[in-house]
N, C-alpha and C positions, 0 to 999 in steps of 0.2 A: 315529458310523457311520451314523446315520439310523434311521428306523423300519423294523421288519421288514415284509416284504411280506405282506399278508394275502390269500392266494390265493382264498379263498372270496369275500371282498368284491370282489376284482378281477374274478372271473368273473361275479359278479352285476352289477357295473357295466357290463361289456361286454355281457352278455345284455340288460340293460335298455336300453342305448343303441341296440340294434338289434332290439328285440323286435318292433316292427311289421313289419320287413322279413323276419324269420325265423320268425314264429310258426306259419306253415302249411307250413314246409319239412320234408322228411324229414331224418333224421340225416345222410345222405350229402350232401344239398343244403346243410345247415348247414355241414358241413365245407368244401364247395366255396366257400360264401359267405365264410367266414372266411379261407380260403386266398387268395381274390381280394383281400380287404381287406389281408391281409399282403403280397401282391405289390404292391399299389398303394402301400402304406407303404414297402416296400423300394425301389420305383422312385423315390419322392420323396426318399428318403434318398440314393440314388445320385446324383440330381440335385444334392442339397446337397453331396455330396462332389465332384462335378464343378465346382460353383461355387467350392468351396474351392481347387481346383487351377487353374481357368481364369478365374474371375471372371464366367462366363456361366451363367445359370440357365435350365433348360428345363422346369421343373416347371409343373404346372397353375396353381398359385398363384404370386404374385409375391413376391419378397423386397423389402422396402422400400429406397428409393433410398439411404439412408445406409449400406447394406451393400455399397457398390461396391468393386471390387478383390478380389483373392484374399485369403482369410482369412489365409493364410500371410504375405502381404505386409503385412497390417495388424498381424501379430505379436501377436494378443491371444487366441489359441486355446490350449487345453491338451488333452492327451490323458488320459483317465481309463481306466485298465485295471483291470478288476475281476473277481472271482470272483462269478458270479451264476447263478441258475437259467436254464435255456434259455428259459422263457417271459418272462423279464424283458426280452428284446430288444425286444418290442413296446412296452413302457412307455418304454424308453429312446429308441426311434425316435420315438415320438409326442412325447416331451418335446423332442427335437432339432428336429422339424418345427415345433412350436409356438413354440419360441424363435426360429427363423429367420423365421417369419411376423411375429413381433413386432419384428423388427429386431435381436434380440440374436444375438451370435455363438454358435452351438451348439458345445459341447465335443464333441470326438471321443471316442466311447466304444467300447471293445473289451472284450468279455466272454468269459470262459472258464468252463467248468463246474466246474473244480476248481483248486486251487492247484498241483497236480501238472502239469496241462496248461498252466497259465499259465507256470510256470517252465521247462517243457520248451521252450516257444516263446521266452520272453524269458530267455535264459541270461545270466549275468553278462557274458559276452563281448559279447552283442548289446546289453545295456544300456550297457556302456562305449562301444560303437560309436556308439550314439545320442548319448551325451554328447560324444564326440569330434567327431562330425559337427556337432552344434549349436554347439560351440565354434569349429570351423574355418570353418563356413559352407559354402555350396554348392561342391561340388568333384567331381572324377572319383573313381571307385572306386579307381583306382590311387593318387591323392593321399590319399584317406582311409586306405588300407592303410598308406601311409608314415607318416601322422600318428599312426595307432594302433599303429604298429610291429608289424603283423601280416602274415601271409601273404596275398597278393592273392587266391588261390583261396578261402580261408576267408572273407575279407571279402566277396568277391563273393557267395558262398552266403548269408551273413548279411544282406547288403543286399537280395538278392532276396526273402528271406523277410520281412524287415521292410517291404519295399515291398508285398508281398502282404497283409500285416496292416494296411497303411495308415499305418504310423508313419514311413515315408520316402517322399519324392516324388522323381520323376526328371523333369528338364526335357527339352524337345525336343532340346537339345544333349547330353544324357546326364549332366548334372551331377545329383548327388543332394543332397538337403537334408532337414532335419527341420523341418516346418512348425509346430512347437509351441514355445511358450515354456517349458512344463513338462510333465512326465509324472507322473501320480499313479497309484500301484498300491495298490488296495484289496483286502485279503484279510480277510474277516470271520472271527472266531474262532467256534467252536461256541457255540450258544445254550444256556443252561441250561433245563431243562424246567420 
């Protein structure tokens, strides 16, 4: 499962990395500083997601030339869905940006605060729909509903939610597809004290 996150060490490393910039700031200014850093990181992550869909990257830094074409077309990306604390999103985003800058394909990560919220969003029917869509390939929602042998209205609702979560993409022509070769769901068990 990997190492447990050490929150105190993480906070110290963040504080030390930006100490010179924040040492004379008030608590409100420090919060504003870190919110701006988070916004910038979020913006870069959105640019990476756009690159995955379109092949064009509009971030401040550049993605190396070997990473041309959409990531979905290259077919080497996986989705990692996990139960993780809210603050771990920054670590995950930083890891994705660093991988992209090094020319590595960043994995798509989707985090939920609890197993209950994860499985409320990723129901067995939605997971089956992802599997069917990956097997069938890009198609209309109507064709997907027929392939899955499900009601069109329910499939449309599920596709819309999976698209919001980033697990399904829709082309300009309206065809939906799964841009991942695999999906991993990680649910850590309680740690012993």
